[in-house]
A tleap script that builds the chain and sets N, CA, C and O, in Angstrom:
source leaprc.protein.ff14SB
mol = sequence {
  NMET THR LEU THR SER ILE THR HIE HIE VAL
  ALA GLY GLN GLY GLY LYS TYR VAL ALA HIE
  VAL GLU GLY GLU GLU ALA GLN GLY THR LEU
  GLU TRP GLU PRO GLY GLU GLU ARG ASP GLY
  LYS ASP VAL ARG VAL ALA THR HIE THR ILE
  VAL PRO LYS PRO ILE GLU GLY ARG GLY VAL
  ALA GLY GLU LEU VAL LYS ARG LEU ILE ALA
  ASP ALA ARG GLU GLN ASP PHE LEU ILE ASP
  PRO GLN CYS SER TYR VAL GLU ALA GLN PHE
  LYS ARG HIE SER ASP TRP SER ASP LEU ARG
  CALA
}
set mol.1.N position { 109.001 106.670 68.689 }
set mol.1.CA position { 107.830 106.182 69.585 }
set mol.1.C position { 109.123 106.550 70.488 }
set mol.1.O position { 110.258 106.133 70.254 }
set mol.2.N position { 108.660 107.642 71.864 }
set mol.2.CA position { 110.189 107.995 72.614 }
set mol.2.C position { 109.649 107.403 74.254 }
set mol.2.O position { 109.127 108.281 74.940 }
set mol.3.N position { 109.748 105.994 74.894 }
set mol.3.CA position { 109.141 106.076 75.851 }
set mol.3.C position { 110.267 106.944 76.494 }
set mol.3.O position { 111.455 107.045 76.186 }
set mol.4.N position { 109.488 107.578 77.547 }
set mol.4.CA position { 110.337 108.074 78.080 }
set mol.4.C position { 111.558 107.162 79.688 }
set mol.4.O position { 112.709 107.152 80.125 }
set mol.5.N position { 109.673 106.355 80.022 }
set mol.5.CA position { 109.661 105.476 81.617 }
set mol.5.C position { 109.193 104.782 81.340 }
set mol.5.O position { 108.607 104.691 80.261 }
set mol.6.N position { 109.252 103.905 82.286 }
set mol.6.CA position { 108.268 102.800 82.959 }
set mol.6.C position { 108.855 103.178 84.674 }
set mol.6.O position { 110.027 103.337 85.016 }
set mol.7.N position { 107.590 103.249 85.562 }
set mol.7.CA position { 107.386 103.148 86.797 }
set mol.7.C position { 106.604 102.371 87.490 }
set mol.7.O position { 105.412 102.477 87.781 }
set mol.8.N position { 107.464 101.504 87.750 }
set mol.8.CA position { 106.821 100.567 89.467 }
set mol.8.C position { 106.219 101.107 90.076 }
set mol.8.O position { 106.807 102.037 90.628 }
set mol.9.N position { 104.780 100.961 90.400 }
set mol.9.CA position { 103.495 101.425 91.228 }
set mol.9.C position { 103.221 100.067 92.507 }
set mol.9.O position { 102.881 99.004 91.988 }
set mol.10.N position { 103.347 100.041 94.118 }
set mol.10.CA position { 102.441 99.365 94.514 }
set mol.10.C position { 101.677 99.112 94.935 }
set mol.10.O position { 101.768 99.585 96.068 }
set mol.11.N position { 100.567 98.472 94.823 }
set mol.11.CA position { 99.757 98.974 95.562 }
set mol.11.C position { 98.463 97.528 96.081 }
set mol.11.O position { 97.869 96.732 95.354 }
set mol.12.N position { 98.433 97.670 97.358 }
set mol.12.CA position { 98.605 96.432 98.247 }
set mol.12.C position { 98.638 95.516 98.108 }
set mol.12.O position { 99.858 95.678 98.073 }
set mol.13.N position { 98.545 94.714 97.992 }
set mol.13.CA position { 99.711 93.531 97.767 }
set mol.13.C position { 99.845 92.990 96.583 }
set mol.13.O position { 100.486 91.958 96.387 }
set mol.14.N position { 98.841 94.097 95.096 }
set mol.14.CA position { 99.240 93.891 94.154 }
set mol.14.C position { 100.043 94.892 93.643 }
set mol.14.O position { 100.914 95.279 94.422 }
set mol.15.N position { 100.002 95.444 92.516 }
set mol.15.CA position { 101.200 96.715 91.579 }
set mol.15.C position { 100.619 96.607 89.986 }
set mol.15.O position { 100.182 95.657 89.337 }
set mol.16.N position { 100.811 97.928 89.700 }
set mol.16.CA position { 101.097 98.220 87.785 }
set mol.16.C position { 102.468 98.529 87.665 }
set mol.16.O position { 103.326 98.722 88.526 }
set mol.17.N position { 102.515 98.541 86.287 }
set mol.17.CA position { 103.731 98.711 85.404 }
set mol.17.C position { 103.166 100.071 85.193 }
set mol.17.O position { 101.938 100.046 85.116 }
set mol.18.N position { 103.714 101.280 85.075 }
set mol.18.CA position { 102.865 102.241 84.327 }
set mol.18.C position { 104.027 102.932 82.980 }
set mol.18.O position { 104.734 103.863 83.368 }
set mol.19.N position { 104.171 102.573 81.764 }
set mol.19.CA position { 104.309 103.690 80.749 }
set mol.19.C position { 104.547 104.526 79.995 }
set mol.19.O position { 104.243 104.414 78.807 }
set mol.20.N position { 105.095 105.477 80.440 }
set mol.20.CA position { 105.068 107.306 80.040 }
set mol.20.C position { 106.101 107.575 78.630 }
set mol.20.O position { 107.307 107.661 78.397 }
set mol.21.N position { 104.474 107.662 77.690 }
set mol.21.CA position { 105.447 108.141 76.950 }
set mol.21.C position { 106.005 109.347 76.442 }
set mol.21.O position { 105.171 110.219 76.686 }
set mol.22.N position { 107.002 109.858 75.850 }
set mol.22.CA position { 106.637 111.526 75.746 }
set mol.22.C position { 105.690 111.935 74.992 }
set mol.22.O position { 105.082 111.173 74.240 }
set mol.23.N position { 105.441 113.207 75.098 }
set mol.23.CA position { 104.441 113.918 74.376 }
set mol.23.C position { 103.110 113.880 74.169 }
set mol.23.O position { 102.408 114.367 73.283 }
set mol.24.N position { 102.761 112.927 75.556 }
set mol.24.CA position { 101.550 111.953 75.636 }
set mol.24.C position { 101.230 112.211 76.829 }
set mol.24.O position { 102.008 112.488 77.742 }
set mol.25.N position { 99.560 112.096 76.900 }
set mol.25.CA position { 99.342 111.844 77.757 }
set mol.25.C position { 98.862 110.699 78.689 }
set mol.25.O position { 98.973 110.572 79.908 }
set mol.26.N position { 98.219 109.796 77.619 }
set mol.26.CA position { 97.988 108.586 78.073 }
set mol.26.C position { 98.998 107.714 78.102 }
set mol.26.O position { 99.927 107.769 77.296 }
set mol.27.N position { 98.869 106.486 79.400 }
set mol.27.CA position { 99.888 105.714 79.721 }
set mol.27.C position { 99.310 104.368 79.871 }
set mol.27.O position { 98.225 104.034 80.346 }
set mol.28.N position { 100.409 103.559 79.290 }
set mol.28.CA position { 100.299 101.637 79.130 }
set mol.28.C position { 100.361 101.454 80.769 }
set mol.28.O position { 100.704 102.121 81.745 }
set mol.29.N position { 99.906 100.351 80.527 }
set mol.29.CA position { 99.666 99.704 82.316 }
set mol.29.C position { 99.830 97.923 81.850 }
set mol.29.O position { 99.255 97.358 80.920 }
set mol.30.N position { 100.810 97.330 82.851 }
set mol.30.CA position { 100.790 96.566 83.254 }
set mol.30.C position { 100.406 96.354 84.558 }
set mol.30.O position { 100.891 96.951 85.519 }
set mol.31.N position { 98.881 94.874 84.652 }
set mol.31.CA position { 98.888 95.699 85.779 }
set mol.31.C position { 98.742 93.599 86.701 }
set mol.31.O position { 98.159 92.597 86.285 }
set mol.32.N position { 99.507 93.813 87.857 }
set mol.32.CA position { 99.696 91.952 88.595 }
set mol.32.C position { 99.283 92.322 90.421 }
set mol.32.O position { 99.196 93.199 91.281 }
set mol.33.N position { 99.119 90.640 90.063 }
set mol.33.CA position { 98.057 90.503 91.898 }
set mol.33.C position { 99.470 89.409 91.956 }
set mol.33.O position { 100.309 89.019 91.144 }
set mol.34.N position { 99.134 89.162 93.595 }
set mol.34.CA position { 100.182 88.470 93.917 }
set mol.34.C position { 99.520 86.861 94.273 }
set mol.34.O position { 98.606 86.823 95.097 }
set mol.35.N position { 99.912 85.790 93.755 }
set mol.35.CA position { 100.195 84.306 93.158 }
set mol.35.C position { 100.460 84.084 95.249 }
set mol.35.O position { 100.601 84.718 96.295 }
set mol.36.N position { 100.322 81.975 94.359 }
set mol.36.CA position { 100.892 81.442 95.368 }
set mol.36.C position { 102.018 81.121 94.915 }
set mol.36.O position { 102.190 80.585 93.820 }
set mol.37.N position { 103.609 81.662 96.367 }
set mol.37.CA position { 104.505 81.154 96.385 }
set mol.37.C position { 104.782 79.727 95.884 }
set mol.37.O position { 104.230 78.754 96.398 }
set mol.38.N position { 105.583 79.637 94.946 }
set mol.38.CA position { 106.220 77.900 94.506 }
set mol.38.C position { 107.570 78.235 94.321 }
set mol.38.O position { 108.114 79.248 93.882 }
set mol.39.N position { 108.119 76.850 94.876 }
set mol.39.CA position { 109.323 76.439 94.657 }
set mol.39.C position { 109.756 77.710 95.654 }
set mol.39.O position { 110.320 78.571 94.980 }
set mol.40.N position { 109.689 77.952 96.592 }
set mol.40.CA position { 110.384 78.769 97.597 }
set mol.40.C position { 110.595 79.943 96.949 }
set mol.40.O position { 111.686 80.498 97.080 }
set mol.41.N position { 109.245 80.695 95.875 }
set mol.41.CA position { 109.291 81.417 94.901 }
set mol.41.C position { 108.008 82.263 95.081 }
set mol.41.O position { 106.880 81.789 94.941 }
set mol.42.N position { 108.323 83.843 95.476 }
set mol.42.CA position { 106.979 84.602 95.242 }
set mol.42.C position { 107.266 84.396 94.126 }
set mol.42.O position { 108.321 84.200 93.524 }
set mol.43.N position { 105.235 84.508 93.625 }
set mol.43.CA position { 104.870 84.357 92.224 }
set mol.43.C position { 103.637 86.168 92.229 }
set mol.43.O position { 102.908 86.590 93.127 }
set mol.44.N position { 103.919 86.734 90.875 }
set mol.44.CA position { 103.382 87.438 90.355 }
set mol.44.C position { 102.626 86.701 89.646 }
set mol.44.O position { 102.945 85.575 89.267 }
set mol.45.N position { 101.382 87.350 89.359 }
set mol.45.CA position { 100.165 87.013 88.089 }
set mol.45.C position { 99.388 88.048 87.794 }
set mol.45.O position { 98.529 88.758 88.317 }
set mol.46.N position { 100.294 87.833 86.200 }
set mol.46.CA position { 100.319 89.217 85.195 }
set mol.46.C position { 98.568 89.433 84.705 }
set mol.46.O position { 98.238 88.628 83.834 }
set mol.47.N position { 97.612 90.261 85.090 }
set mol.47.CA position { 96.330 90.049 84.939 }
set mol.47.C position { 95.927 91.190 84.393 }
set mol.47.O position { 94.868 91.614 84.855 }
set mol.48.N position { 96.582 92.019 83.304 }
set mol.48.CA position { 95.981 92.438 82.477 }
set mol.48.C position { 97.145 93.781 82.056 }
set mol.48.O position { 97.705 94.384 82.971 }
set mol.49.N position { 97.414 94.145 80.571 }
set mol.49.CA position { 98.479 94.633 79.971 }
set mol.49.C position { 97.071 95.663 79.468 }
set mol.49.O position { 96.048 95.079 79.109 }
set mol.50.N position { 97.101 96.871 79.473 }
set mol.50.CA position { 96.289 97.925 78.835 }
set mol.50.C position { 97.476 99.302 77.973 }
set mol.50.O position { 98.501 99.797 78.442 }
set mol.51.N position { 97.002 99.495 77.021 }
set mol.51.CA position { 97.656 100.434 75.955 }
set mol.51.C position { 96.885 101.226 75.135 }
set mol.51.O position { 96.667 100.841 73.986 }
set mol.52.N position { 96.328 102.517 75.627 }
set mol.52.CA position { 94.639 103.393 75.380 }
set mol.52.C position { 95.726 103.299 73.858 }
set mol.52.O position { 96.903 103.048 73.599 }
set mol.53.N position { 93.970 103.824 72.842 }
set mol.53.CA position { 94.529 104.173 71.405 }
set mol.53.C position { 94.981 105.051 70.837 }
set mol.53.O position { 95.310 105.173 69.657 }
set mol.54.N position { 95.018 105.773 71.753 }
set mol.54.CA position { 96.333 106.847 71.424 }
set mol.54.C position { 98.379 106.949 71.734 }
set mol.54.O position { 99.200 107.862 71.645 }
set mol.55.N position { 98.463 105.302 72.152 }
set mol.55.CA position { 99.835 105.204 72.331 }
set mol.55.C position { 99.679 103.913 71.275 }
set mol.55.O position { 100.504 104.064 70.374 }
set mol.56.N position { 99.113 103.039 71.144 }
set mol.56.CA position { 99.183 101.562 71.221 }
set mol.56.C position { 99.734 101.283 69.235 }
set mol.56.O position { 99.215 101.742 68.218 }
set mol.57.N position { 100.747 100.511 69.380 }
set mol.57.CA position { 101.200 100.254 67.937 }
set mol.57.C position { 102.402 100.663 68.610 }
set mol.57.O position { 101.911 101.792 68.582 }
set mol.58.N position { 103.224 100.790 69.041 }
set mol.58.CA position { 104.518 101.778 69.367 }
set mol.58.C position { 105.924 100.469 70.084 }
set mol.58.O position { 107.147 100.483 70.218 }
set mol.59.N position { 104.644 99.374 70.404 }
set mol.59.CA position { 105.910 98.897 71.483 }
set mol.59.C position { 105.881 98.651 72.773 }
set mol.59.O position { 106.710 97.869 73.239 }
set mol.60.N position { 104.851 99.317 73.663 }
set mol.60.CA position { 104.508 100.030 74.922 }
set mol.60.C position { 103.767 98.933 75.913 }
set mol.60.O position { 103.238 99.205 76.991 }
set mol.61.N position { 103.829 98.012 75.477 }
set mol.61.CA position { 102.912 96.356 75.744 }
set mol.61.C position { 103.925 95.816 76.206 }
set mol.61.O position { 104.201 95.576 77.382 }
set mol.62.N position { 104.987 95.443 74.484 }
set mol.62.CA position { 106.190 95.140 74.723 }
set mol.62.C position { 107.442 95.688 75.764 }
set mol.62.O position { 108.353 94.975 76.184 }
set mol.63.N position { 107.316 96.599 75.954 }
set mol.63.CA position { 108.666 97.108 76.719 }
set mol.63.C position { 108.138 97.091 78.220 }
set mol.63.O position { 108.821 97.356 79.210 }
set mol.64.N position { 106.467 96.640 78.202 }
set mol.64.CA position { 106.482 96.878 79.756 }
set mol.64.C position { 106.348 95.296 80.143 }
set mol.64.O position { 106.432 94.887 81.301 }
set mol.65.N position { 106.167 94.617 79.206 }
set mol.65.CA position { 106.438 92.891 79.892 }
set mol.65.C position { 108.077 92.925 79.981 }
set mol.65.O position { 108.690 92.231 80.792 }
set mol.66.N position { 108.822 93.961 78.894 }
set mol.66.CA position { 110.543 93.198 79.051 }
set mol.66.C position { 110.566 93.999 80.944 }
set mol.66.O position { 111.282 93.365 81.719 }
set mol.67.N position { 110.145 94.726 81.297 }
set mol.67.CA position { 110.269 95.343 82.582 }
set mol.67.C position { 109.967 94.620 83.429 }
set mol.67.O position { 110.742 94.388 84.358 }
set mol.68.N position { 108.902 94.132 83.351 }
set mol.68.CA position { 108.345 92.562 84.457 }
set mol.68.C position { 109.085 91.518 84.114 }
set mol.68.O position { 109.211 90.693 85.020 }
set mol.69.N position { 109.616 91.272 83.116 }
set mol.69.CA position { 110.395 90.787 83.330 }
set mol.69.C position { 112.227 89.997 83.874 }
set mol.69.O position { 112.761 89.032 84.421 }
set mol.70.N position { 112.471 91.231 83.238 }
set mol.70.CA position { 113.675 91.682 84.127 }
set mol.70.C position { 113.490 92.152 85.285 }
set mol.70.O position { 114.619 92.084 85.772 }
set mol.71.N position { 112.510 92.787 86.412 }
set mol.71.CA position { 112.454 92.425 87.952 }
set mol.71.C position { 112.552 91.637 87.965 }
set mol.71.O position { 113.706 91.411 88.332 }
set mol.72.N position { 111.447 89.781 87.565 }
set mol.72.CA position { 111.406 88.781 87.874 }
set mol.72.C position { 113.064 88.532 88.124 }
set mol.72.O position { 113.508 88.261 89.240 }
set mol.73.N position { 114.045 88.688 86.724 }
set mol.73.CA position { 114.977 87.864 87.204 }
set mol.73.C position { 116.006 88.887 88.374 }
set mol.73.O position { 116.935 88.493 89.079 }
set mol.74.N position { 115.604 89.877 88.286 }
set mol.74.CA position { 116.568 91.250 89.643 }
set mol.74.C position { 116.180 90.306 90.880 }
set mol.74.O position { 117.094 90.243 91.703 }
set mol.75.N position { 115.079 89.584 91.194 }
set mol.75.CA position { 114.110 89.897 92.471 }
set mol.75.C position { 113.647 89.114 92.615 }
set mol.75.O position { 112.681 89.173 93.376 }
set mol.76.N position { 114.003 87.818 91.987 }
set mol.76.CA position { 113.764 86.243 91.892 }
set mol.76.C position { 112.593 85.723 92.124 }
set mol.76.O position { 112.475 84.789 92.917 }
set mol.77.N position { 111.376 86.337 91.358 }
set mol.77.CA position { 109.773 85.865 91.697 }
set mol.77.C position { 109.347 85.326 90.366 }
set mol.77.O position { 109.478 86.126 89.440 }
set mol.78.N position { 109.057 84.614 90.185 }
set mol.78.CA position { 108.035 83.834 89.188 }
set mol.78.C position { 106.719 84.303 88.919 }
set mol.78.O position { 105.861 84.611 89.746 }
set mol.79.N position { 106.636 84.328 87.460 }
set mol.79.CA position { 105.209 84.902 86.806 }
set mol.79.C position { 104.311 84.056 86.347 }
set mol.79.O position { 104.680 83.108 85.654 }
set mol.80.N position { 103.027 84.243 86.642 }
set mol.80.CA position { 101.971 83.488 85.978 }
set mol.80.C position { 100.932 84.426 84.999 }
set mol.80.O position { 100.045 85.161 85.434 }
set mol.81.N position { 101.207 84.251 83.844 }
set mol.81.CA position { 101.230 85.104 83.063 }
set mol.81.C position { 99.241 84.584 82.739 }
set mol.81.O position { 98.752 83.715 82.017 }
set mol.82.N position { 98.827 85.259 83.349 }
set mol.82.CA position { 96.839 84.615 82.953 }
set mol.82.C position { 96.723 85.788 82.355 }
set mol.82.O position { 95.617 85.696 81.822 }
set mol.83.N position { 97.371 87.383 81.960 }
set mol.83.CA position { 97.017 88.296 80.958 }
set mol.83.C position { 97.556 87.446 79.598 }
set mol.83.O position { 98.673 86.928 79.592 }
set mol.84.N position { 96.496 87.350 78.277 }
set mol.84.CA position { 96.758 87.010 77.182 }
set mol.84.C position { 97.884 87.618 76.126 }
set mol.84.O position { 98.415 87.137 75.126 }
set mol.85.N position { 97.994 88.759 76.732 }
set mol.85.CA position { 99.238 89.753 76.092 }
set mol.85.C position { 100.491 88.850 76.750 }
set mol.85.O position { 101.246 88.260 75.977 }
set mol.86.N position { 100.654 88.776 77.938 }
set mol.86.CA position { 101.705 88.300 78.660 }
set mol.86.C position { 101.947 87.125 78.173 }
set mol.86.O position { 103.054 86.939 77.666 }
set mol.87.N position { 101.024 86.105 78.205 }
set mol.87.CA position { 101.033 85.147 77.746 }
set mol.87.C position { 101.581 84.946 76.088 }
set mol.87.O position { 102.572 84.258 75.841 }
set mol.88.N position { 101.129 85.345 75.476 }
set mol.88.CA position { 101.441 85.445 74.444 }
set mol.88.C position { 102.904 85.728 73.858 }
set mol.88.O position { 103.405 85.398 72.783 }
set mol.89.N position { 103.365 86.386 74.836 }
set mol.89.CA position { 105.411 86.820 75.071 }
set mol.89.C position { 106.246 85.626 75.482 }
set mol.89.O position { 107.310 85.209 75.024 }
set mol.90.N position { 105.461 85.175 76.492 }
set mol.90.CA position { 105.991 83.693 77.277 }
set mol.90.C position { 105.956 82.768 76.171 }
set mol.90.O position { 106.523 81.682 76.289 }
set mol.91.N position { 105.438 83.037 75.257 }
set mol.91.CA position { 105.321 81.942 73.991 }
set mol.91.C position { 106.791 82.181 72.949 }
set mol.91.O position { 107.482 81.402 72.293 }
set mol.92.N position { 106.817 83.071 73.096 }
set mol.92.CA position { 107.641 84.194 71.970 }
set mol.92.C position { 109.289 84.147 72.324 }
set mol.92.O position { 110.313 84.298 71.659 }
set mol.93.N position { 109.085 83.954 73.262 }
set mol.93.CA position { 110.259 83.677 74.117 }
set mol.93.C position { 110.363 82.641 75.299 }
set mol.93.O position { 109.930 82.629 76.452 }
set mol.94.N position { 111.048 81.859 74.609 }
set mol.94.CA position { 111.502 80.295 75.188 }
set mol.94.C position { 112.974 80.420 76.529 }
set mol.94.O position { 113.746 79.727 77.193 }
set mol.95.N position { 112.700 81.393 76.332 }
set mol.95.CA position { 114.351 81.600 77.427 }
set mol.95.C position { 113.543 82.156 78.437 }
set mol.95.O position { 114.068 81.900 79.521 }
set mol.96.N position { 112.515 82.793 78.574 }
set mol.96.CA position { 111.397 82.683 80.026 }
set mol.96.C position { 111.156 82.033 80.689 }
set mol.96.O position { 110.933 82.017 81.900 }
set mol.97.N position { 111.180 81.309 79.823 }
set mol.97.CA position { 110.488 79.712 80.695 }
set mol.97.C position { 110.824 79.267 82.159 }
set mol.97.O position { 110.094 78.672 82.951 }
set mol.98.N position { 112.044 79.681 82.311 }
set mol.98.CA position { 112.318 79.391 84.174 }
set mol.98.C position { 111.915 80.718 85.339 }
set mol.98.O position { 112.227 80.941 86.509 }
set mol.99.N position { 110.948 81.511 84.173 }
set mol.99.CA position { 110.703 82.562 85.053 }
set mol.99.C position { 108.667 82.726 85.768 }
set mol.99.O position { 108.054 83.451 86.552 }
set mol.100.N position { 108.295 81.259 84.641 }
set mol.100.CA position { 107.158 81.259 84.512 }
set mol.100.C position { 106.743 80.128 85.153 }
set mol.100.O position { 107.221 79.023 84.897 }
set mol.101.N position { 105.321 80.442 86.510 }
set mol.101.CA position { 105.076 79.653 87.162 }
set mol.101.C position { 104.525 78.508 87.379 }
set mol.101.O position { 104.560 78.009 88.504 }
savepdb mol mol.pdb
quit
């Protein structure tokens, strides 16, 4: 798989990350909405991670979560992983615990 890019799109108060895979029309997405501020930091609630069948099994969902984590570190916000996939990734990566809302 060649992941060409992940873009971030703000929509209203929330937004989504979109994964573009070279040679594919299908796109993976990770959606978030705003949560209650915690410890003086904004919270983004990760609500859904969707990877269509044509591009599943290629690590797209993992890359979407990594981008969310990178943005949380860079922009200093916390994540409430309500999406089951994002929650599973938090359990696998104890080094992300400081980003959990």
